Short mmCIF file of the C-alpha atoms (twelve columns), coordinates in Angstrom:
data_MODEL
# 
_entry.id   MODEL 
# 
loop_
_atom_site.group_PDB 
_atom_site.id 
_atom_site.type_symbol 
_atom_site.label_atom_id 
_atom_site.label_alt_id 
_atom_site.label_comp_id 
_atom_site.label_asym_id 
_atom_site.label_seq_id 
_atom_site.Cartn_x 
_atom_site.Cartn_y 
_atom_site.Cartn_z 
_atom_site.pdbx_PDB_model_num 
ATOM 1   C CA . MET A 1   64.196  197.536 -49.390 1 
ATOM 2   C CA . PRO A 2   67.583  197.470 -47.915 1 
ATOM 3   C CA . SER A 3   68.525  199.027 -44.556 1 
ATOM 4   C CA . PRO A 4   70.849  202.281 -44.402 1 
ATOM 5   C CA . VAL A 5   73.985  199.532 -43.734 1 
ATOM 6   C CA . GLY A 6   73.731  198.239 -47.334 1 
ATOM 7   C CA . HIS A 7   73.261  201.710 -48.848 1 
ATOM 8   C CA . LEU A 8   76.148  202.856 -46.732 1 
ATOM 9   C CA . LEU A 9   78.448  199.983 -47.925 1 
ATOM 10  C CA . ALA A 10  77.517  200.968 -51.592 1 
ATOM 11  C CA . GLY A 11  78.128  204.523 -51.259 1 
ATOM 12  C CA . ALA A 12  81.700  203.984 -50.202 1 
ATOM 13  C CA . ALA A 13  82.349  201.151 -52.596 1 
ATOM 14  C CA . VAL A 14  80.907  203.785 -55.315 1 
ATOM 15  C CA . ALA A 15  83.660  206.229 -54.215 1 
ATOM 16  C CA . TRP A 16  86.438  203.843 -54.216 1 
ATOM 17  C CA . THR A 17  85.664  202.486 -57.643 1 
ATOM 18  C CA . ALA A 18  85.588  206.296 -59.082 1 
ATOM 19  C CA . ASP A 19  89.139  206.519 -57.368 1 
ATOM 20  C CA . LEU A 20  90.198  203.626 -60.066 1 
ATOM 21  C CA . VAL A 21  89.284  205.646 -63.132 1 
ATOM 22  C CA . PRO A 22  92.486  207.320 -64.770 1 
ATOM 23  C CA . GLY A 23  92.649  210.852 -64.252 1 
ATOM 24  C CA . ARG A 24  93.053  213.667 -61.676 1 
ATOM 25  C CA . ARG A 25  92.995  211.741 -58.550 1 
ATOM 26  C CA . ALA A 26  95.961  212.727 -56.716 1 
ATOM 27  C CA . TRP A 27  94.251  215.029 -54.253 1 
ATOM 28  C CA . ARG A 28  92.452  211.724 -53.059 1 
ATOM 29  C CA . THR A 29  95.704  209.955 -51.934 1 
ATOM 30  C CA . ALA A 30  97.265  209.909 -48.671 1 
ATOM 31  C CA . ALA A 31  100.448 208.864 -47.034 1 
ATOM 32  C CA . PRO A 32  100.588 205.351 -45.570 1 
ATOM 33  C CA . THR A 33  101.074 207.142 -41.913 1 
ATOM 34  C CA . ALA A 34  97.707  208.655 -42.311 1 
ATOM 35  C CA . SER A 35  94.613  208.060 -40.350 1 
ATOM 36  C CA . TRP A 36  92.236  205.496 -41.932 1 
ATOM 37  C CA . TYR A 37  89.624  208.492 -42.572 1 
ATOM 38  C CA . GLN A 38  92.489  210.013 -44.699 1 
ATOM 39  C CA . ARG A 39  93.386  206.914 -46.600 1 
ATOM 40  C CA . ALA A 40  89.705  206.044 -47.108 1 
ATOM 41  C CA . GLY A 41  89.147  209.276 -49.180 1 
ATOM 42  C CA . ASN A 42  88.765  212.013 -46.425 1 
ATOM 43  C CA . GLY A 43  85.271  213.386 -46.549 1 
ATOM 44  C CA . LEU A 44  83.921  212.617 -50.083 1 
ATOM 45  C CA . THR A 45  83.974  209.211 -49.185 1 
ATOM 46  C CA . LEU A 46  81.821  209.685 -46.212 1 
ATOM 47  C CA . VAL A 47  79.546  212.129 -48.425 1 
ATOM 48  C CA . CYS A 48  79.234  209.445 -51.176 1 
ATOM 49  C CA . ALA A 49  78.386  207.049 -48.322 1 
ATOM 50  C CA . LEU A 50  75.795  209.294 -47.011 1 
ATOM 51  C CA . LEU A 51  74.432  210.356 -50.271 1 
ATOM 52  C CA . ALA A 52  73.817  206.533 -50.968 1 
ATOM 53  C CA . ALA A 53  71.624  206.443 -47.826 1 
ATOM 54  C CA . ALA A 54  69.957  209.854 -48.408 1 
ATOM 55  C CA . PRO A 55  66.942  208.946 -50.590 1 
ATOM 56  C CA . ASP A 56  65.232  207.188 -47.516 1 
ATOM 57  C CA . LEU A 57  65.015  210.340 -45.667 1 
ATOM 58  C CA . ASP A 58  61.663  210.787 -47.624 1 
ATOM 59  C CA . LEU A 59  60.147  208.435 -45.138 1 
ATOM 60  C CA . ILE A 60  60.194  211.472 -42.728 1 
ATOM 61  C CA . VAL A 61  57.461  213.264 -45.209 1 
ATOM 62  C CA . HIS A 62  55.933  209.791 -45.942 1 
ATOM 63  C CA . ARG A 63  56.479  210.129 -49.469 1 
ATOM 64  C CA . HIS A 64  58.875  207.097 -49.864 1 
ATOM 65  C CA . ARG A 65  59.919  205.821 -52.719 1 
ATOM 66  C CA . THR A 66  58.989  208.607 -55.156 1 
ATOM 67  C CA . ILE A 67  60.887  211.553 -55.926 1 
ATOM 68  C CA . THR A 68  63.937  211.125 -53.847 1 
ATOM 69  C CA . HIS A 69  64.065  207.716 -55.593 1 
ATOM 70  C CA . SER A 70  64.397  208.988 -59.320 1 
ATOM 71  C CA . VAL A 71  66.390  209.964 -62.021 1 
ATOM 72  C CA . GLY A 72  65.416  213.499 -61.065 1 
ATOM 73  C CA . ALA A 73  67.042  213.413 -57.805 1 
ATOM 74  C CA . VAL A 74  70.136  211.882 -59.369 1 
ATOM 75  C CA . ILE A 75  70.391  214.876 -61.523 1 
ATOM 76  C CA . PHE A 76  69.774  217.141 -58.804 1 
ATOM 77  C CA . VAL A 77  72.359  215.738 -56.700 1 
ATOM 78  C CA . ALA A 78  75.046  215.933 -59.641 1 
ATOM 79  C CA . LEU A 79  74.405  219.951 -60.275 1 
ATOM 80  C CA . VAL A 80  74.907  220.309 -56.610 1 
ATOM 81  C CA . ALA A 81  78.022  218.184 -56.722 1 
ATOM 82  C CA . ALA A 82  79.383  219.915 -59.598 1 
ATOM 83  C CA . ALA A 83  78.802  223.422 -58.410 1 
ATOM 84  C CA . ILE A 84  80.699  222.550 -55.019 1 
ATOM 85  C CA . ALA A 85  83.739  220.789 -56.857 1 
ATOM 86  C CA . ALA A 86  83.865  223.869 -58.995 1 
ATOM 87  C CA . THR A 87  83.864  226.442 -56.034 1 
ATOM 88  C CA . ARG A 88  86.675  224.170 -54.322 1 
ATOM 89  C CA . SER A 89  88.957  223.522 -57.288 1 
ATOM 90  C CA . ARG A 90  88.203  219.805 -57.253 1 
ATOM 91  C CA . PRO A 91  87.817  217.915 -60.831 1 
ATOM 92  C CA . VAL A 92  84.399  218.735 -61.436 1 
ATOM 93  C CA . ALA A 93  83.491  215.655 -63.968 1 
ATOM 94  C CA . ARG A 94  84.921  213.154 -61.389 1 
ATOM 95  C CA . VAL A 95  83.284  214.524 -58.271 1 
ATOM 96  C CA . THR A 96  80.011  214.983 -60.029 1 
ATOM 97  C CA . LEU A 97  79.854  211.396 -61.280 1 
ATOM 98  C CA . MET A 98  81.302  210.148 -57.991 1 
ATOM 99  C CA . CYS A 99  78.516  211.804 -55.988 1 
ATOM 100 C CA . ALA A 100 75.594  211.060 -58.616 1 
ATOM 101 C CA . ALA A 101 76.759  207.326 -59.024 1 
ATOM 102 C CA . ALA A 102 76.876  206.930 -54.887 1 
ATOM 103 C CA . TYR A 103 73.180  208.354 -54.881 1 
ATOM 104 C CA . PHE A 104 72.183  206.074 -57.773 1 
ATOM 105 C CA . SER A 105 73.324  202.988 -55.929 1 
ATOM 106 C CA . HIS A 106 70.447  203.551 -53.615 1 
ATOM 107 C CA . LEU A 107 68.158  203.384 -56.598 1 
ATOM 108 C CA . LEU A 108 69.860  200.363 -57.984 1 
ATOM 109 C CA . LEU A 109 69.731  198.345 -54.598 1 
ATOM 110 C CA . ASP A 110 66.011  199.077 -54.037 1 
ATOM 111 C CA . TRP A 111 65.268  198.173 -57.428 1 
ATOM 112 C CA . MET A 112 66.767  194.935 -56.576 1 
ATOM 113 C CA . ALA A 113 65.179  194.435 -53.371 1 
ATOM 114 C CA . THR A 114 62.251  192.640 -52.291 1 
ATOM 115 C CA . ASP A 115 59.333  195.010 -51.863 1 
ATOM 116 C CA . SER A 116 55.754  193.576 -50.005 1 
ATOM 117 C CA . PHE A 117 54.309  197.237 -50.047 1 
ATOM 118 C CA . TYR A 118 52.070  198.425 -52.699 1 
ATOM 119 C CA . PRO A 119 52.886  199.737 -55.174 1 
ATOM 120 C CA . GLN A 120 55.877  198.051 -55.341 1 
ATOM 121 C CA . GLY A 121 59.318  199.240 -56.553 1 
ATOM 122 C CA . ILE A 122 60.372  202.812 -56.879 1 
ATOM 123 C CA . GLN A 123 59.425  205.530 -59.362 1 
ATOM 124 C CA . ALA A 124 62.762  205.667 -61.149 1 
ATOM 125 C CA . LEU A 125 62.006  207.767 -64.062 1 
ATOM 126 C CA . TRP A 126 60.471  210.657 -62.232 1 
ATOM 127 C CA . PRO A 127 60.020  213.792 -63.565 1 
ATOM 128 C CA . PHE A 128 59.953  211.730 -66.837 1 
ATOM 129 C CA . GLY A 129 57.062  209.393 -65.706 1 
ATOM 130 C CA . GLN A 130 55.187  208.151 -63.064 1 
ATOM 131 C CA . SER A 131 55.413  204.263 -63.104 1 
ATOM 132 C CA . TRP A 132 56.775  202.190 -60.288 1 
ATOM 133 C CA . TYR A 133 59.758  200.055 -61.563 1 
ATOM 134 C CA . ILE A 134 61.308  196.481 -59.415 1 
ATOM 135 C CA . SER A 135 63.452  193.956 -61.031 1 
ATOM 136 C CA . GLY A 136 61.790  191.261 -59.232 1 
ATOM 137 C CA . TRP A 137 65.270  189.783 -58.437 1 
ATOM 138 C CA . ASP A 138 64.897  190.035 -54.603 1 
ATOM 139 C CA . VAL A 139 68.658  190.356 -54.104 1 
ATOM 140 C CA . PHE A 140 68.149  192.101 -50.871 1 
ATOM 141 C CA . ARG A 141 65.573  191.238 -48.354 1 
ATOM 142 C CA . GLN A 142 62.447  193.308 -47.011 1 
ATOM 143 C CA . THR A 143 63.350  195.324 -43.836 1 
ATOM 144 C CA . ALA A 144 60.919  196.093 -41.299 1 
ATOM 145 C CA . ARG A 145 59.667  199.654 -39.848 1 
ATOM 146 C CA . LEU A 146 56.296  199.475 -38.318 1 
ATOM 147 C CA . ASN A 147 57.332  198.080 -35.093 1 
ATOM 148 C CA . PRO A 148 61.044  198.383 -35.002 1 
ATOM 149 C CA . LEU A 149 61.472  197.075 -31.413 1 
ATOM 150 C CA . ALA A 150 59.219  194.026 -31.982 1 
ATOM 151 C CA . ALA A 151 61.227  190.826 -31.787 1 
ATOM 152 C CA . GLU A 152 59.830  189.566 -34.811 1 
ATOM 153 C CA . GLU A 153 60.933  192.811 -36.762 1 
ATOM 154 C CA . ILE A 154 64.498  193.005 -35.393 1 
ATOM 155 C CA . LEU A 155 65.173  189.310 -36.376 1 
ATOM 156 C CA . GLN A 156 63.612  190.217 -39.948 1 
ATOM 157 C CA . ASN A 157 66.097  193.312 -39.938 1 
ATOM 158 C CA . VAL A 158 68.951  191.322 -38.602 1 
ATOM 159 C CA . LYS A 159 68.544  188.748 -41.291 1 
ATOM 160 C CA . ALA A 160 68.285  191.553 -44.117 1 
ATOM 161 C CA . ILE A 161 71.336  193.329 -42.741 1 
ATOM 162 C CA . ALA A 162 73.549  189.909 -42.947 1 
ATOM 163 C CA . VAL A 163 72.410  189.559 -46.255 1 
ATOM 164 C CA . GLU A 164 73.443  192.905 -47.251 1 
ATOM 165 C CA . ILE A 165 76.752  192.570 -45.417 1 
ATOM 166 C CA . ALA A 166 77.326  189.265 -47.229 1 
ATOM 167 C CA . VAL A 167 76.637  190.823 -50.754 1 
ATOM 168 C CA . LEU A 168 78.148  194.055 -50.678 1 
ATOM 169 C CA . GLY A 169 80.878  193.654 -47.715 1 
ATOM 170 C CA . PRO A 170 83.186  191.420 -50.323 1 
ATOM 171 C CA . VAL A 171 82.399  194.044 -53.138 1 
ATOM 172 C CA . ALA A 172 83.478  197.225 -50.910 1 
ATOM 173 C CA . LEU A 173 86.453  195.139 -49.660 1 
ATOM 174 C CA . GLY A 174 87.562  194.199 -52.858 1 
ATOM 175 C CA . VAL A 175 87.419  197.648 -54.313 1 
ATOM 176 C CA . TRP A 176 88.938  198.920 -51.024 1 
ATOM 177 C CA . LEU A 177 91.813  196.722 -51.533 1 
ATOM 178 C CA . VAL A 178 92.405  197.383 -55.150 1 
ATOM 179 C CA . ARG A 179 92.371  201.179 -54.637 1 
ATOM 180 C CA . VAL A 180 94.776  201.145 -51.763 1 
ATOM 181 C CA . LYS A 181 97.138  199.383 -54.125 1 
ATOM 182 C CA . ALA A 182 96.436  201.893 -57.067 1 
ATOM 183 C CA . LEU A 183 96.756  204.771 -55.066 1 
ATOM 184 C CA . ALA A 184 99.760  203.472 -53.343 1 
ATOM 185 C CA . GLY A 185 101.378 203.630 -56.955 1 
ATOM 186 C CA . LEU A 186 100.103 207.074 -57.827 1 
ATOM 187 C CA . ALA A 187 101.833 208.159 -54.657 1 
ATOM 188 C CA . ALA A 188 104.861 206.650 -55.669 1 
ATOM 189 C CA . GLU A 189 105.172 208.042 -59.192 1 
ATOM 190 C CA . MET A 190 104.358 211.817 -57.653 1 
ATOM 191 C CA . PRO A 191 107.868 212.715 -56.796 1 
ATOM 192 C CA . ARG A 192 109.177 211.501 -60.244 1 
ATOM 193 C CA . ARG A 193 106.703 213.514 -62.244 1 
ATOM 194 C CA . ASP A 194 107.376 216.626 -59.646 1 
ATOM 195 C CA . HIS A 195 111.269 216.140 -60.279 1 
ATOM 196 C CA . PRO A 196 112.263 214.665 -63.659 1 
ATOM 197 C CA . PRO A 197 115.816 213.484 -64.069 1 
ATOM 198 C CA . GLU A 198 118.165 215.922 -65.321 1 
# 
């Protein structure tokens, strides 16, 4: 299964992709002089990145790849995101879909990964089903957690992270560049919308 590095990249890419969808998104723009954090979408991009890595918190309770790796968990995240967006006067549908898609990206990456532990895959359809699913594509390498300080496992994890960066890095960078251009155009249009010609 992918490392947190791959999941964080995927979550940020999902947030930036959502910014390309037409609709109310001016609240995600920032001036060219703003900090990188502000231009990256402020806290919501960070939230999406963290949501994309969050399903692996189930390792703490030794229930890995079950409830937190399911459509049930995605629905839960969507409901919480909708409630928070509504209380903060943000576009509910956009924020809900952004957060749910970021969380879902974890399931997608794990489904496309190598898994050498039985049962293989994730319980993607919980609570509607208990079956385990894996694509068999092995796009992402297996990471090691049993002896994380052992030289062999460090090497295995470094190789896995390198593959994740090679696959997801260009995607995240590409979406970031398109997003910057699109939101810059949106920011340039804002004064014209606010002050129509007389």
